[in-house]
Phi, psi and omega in degrees: 000115180268159178282133176273164176293132181238141177294134182223149176227163179299143181217076183273126175288161178302137183301324182300319181297330180283329188273332184274117179292146179271110183255012178294147179295150179258005176226156180115175186300314181295317179296320179297318178296318179296315178297319179297322177296314178298316181298319178298318179296328181266011185281012177226135182304326180294323179289325175297318178299318179297314179299314179301316181298314182292323178294315181295322183282330182052031176219171177275127183257127183260127167054318191284008177303327179301325180291338182274329183256145179277050184229158178292154179307315182296324179291315178299317179300320179294318178297318178297322179296316179298315180295320179293316179298330179283343181093357182288332177229166172228154180237134179235136180286129179228095183068228184277004182224172178253135177257139183245139180226154172291147175262101188304320182295320178294321178295320176296320179296317177301315179298319180294317180295318178294322180295339181276354181290000000 
């Protein structure tokens, strides 16, 4: 299954989030809870596919995510909600639809937490 062309728009995270280093500990109860939340969000292959697509594109993808996955619109919407609730992605309203982007700071945090295992 190849990726189809998806409409994309710029999705720049706030500059401050990029500049401030994350000095939170990567071990301990809070870090473990945070890692478990991320792991649960990534606990379905469709959500992993969505994250990979958003990371590779490095842009905000509007609506057409459904065309990339062999799933119903309602199912994709539920997966997007789980990812958004975990903080790994963000959604911004753009006209009649919502555009989704990777949340770079959360992805860096996930990598740091995984690296501490």
